[in-house]
C-alpha positions as CSV (number, residue, x, y, z in Angstrom):
1,X,116.3,96.1,82.6
2,X,114.7,99.6,81.0
3,X,114.3,102.9,83.1
4,X,110.4,102.3,83.7
5,X,111.4,98.5,84.9
6,X,113.2,100.4,87.5
7,X,110.4,103.2,88.6
8,X,108.0,99.8,88.6
9,X,109.7,97.8,91.0
10,X,110.5,101.0,93.3
11,X,107.0,102.0,93.1
12,X,106.0,98.1,94.1
13,X,108.4,98.0,96.9
14,X,107.2,101.3,98.7
15,X,103.6,100.1,98.3
16,X,104.4,97.0,100.3
17,X,103.6,96.8,103.5
18,X,106.7,95.3,105.1
19,X,110.3,96.5,103.5
20,X,111.3,93.4,101.1
21,X,113.2,93.0,97.8
22,X,111.4,93.1,94.5
23,X,112.8,92.2,91.7
24,X,110.9,90.9,88.1
25,X,110.6,87.6,89.4
26,X,108.7,88.5,92.4
27,X,105.2,86.9,92.7
28,X,102.8,89.7,93.2
29,X,100.9,87.4,95.4
30,X,103.9,86.5,97.7
31,X,104.5,90.3,98.4
32,X,102.9,92.1,101.3
33,X,100.6,94.1,98.9
34,X,96.7,94.0,99.7
35,X,94.4,95.1,97.0
36,X,94.4,98.8,98.2
37,X,98.3,99.4,98.4
38,X,98.1,97.5,94.7
39,X,95.8,99.7,93.5
40,X,97.6,102.8,94.9
41,X,101.0,101.4,93.2
42,X,99.1,101.1,89.7
43,X,97.8,104.6,89.8
44,X,101.7,105.9,90.2
45,X,102.6,103.3,87.6
46,X,100.1,105.0,85.2
47,X,101.4,108.4,85.9
48,X,105.2,107.5,85.6
49,X,104.5,105.6,82.6
50,X,101.7,108.1,80.8
51,X,99.5,105.0,80.0
52,X,96.1,103.9,81.5
53,X,95.0,99.9,82.6
54,X,91.8,98.7,81.4
55,X,89.4,98.4,83.9
56,X,89.8,94.5,84.2
57,X,93.5,94.9,84.8
58,X,93.2,96.6,88.1
59,X,92.8,93.1,89.9
60,X,95.7,91.6,91.2
61,X,94.6,88.2,90.4
62,X,95.5,89.0,86.6
63,X,99.3,89.6,87.3
64,X,101.8,86.7,88.4
65,X,105.3,88.8,88.9
66,X,106.3,91.8,88.6
67,X,107.7,91.0,85.7
68,X,104.3,90.6,83.9
69,X,103.5,93.8,85.1
70,X,106.7,95.7,83.7
71,X,105.9,93.9,79.9
72,X,102.3,95.2,80.0
73,X,103.5,98.9,80.7
74,X,106.5,98.6,78.3
75,X,103.5,97.1,75.4
76,X,101.0,100.1,76.4
77,X,103.9,102.6,76.3
78,X,105.1,101.2,72.8
79,X,101.3,101.4,71.9
80,X,100.8,105.1,72.2
81,X,103.7,106.1,70.3
């Protein structure tokens, strides 16, 4: 796993209301995240990865797994190089 992938997993884990295991395969809707904690996590991810999400990407319904989030961040990171 990439360094940014590990950081994203850590950020999502810390955003969860309950202590739980978070992996690339974790389904976001099954984690103890509410919409506010999800947005907070995305802001932290933006800061860490030096990327910016589009407004339509700020809804948790648009994401299935943590792995999907990691892939999107990696693609955005490649796009700014």
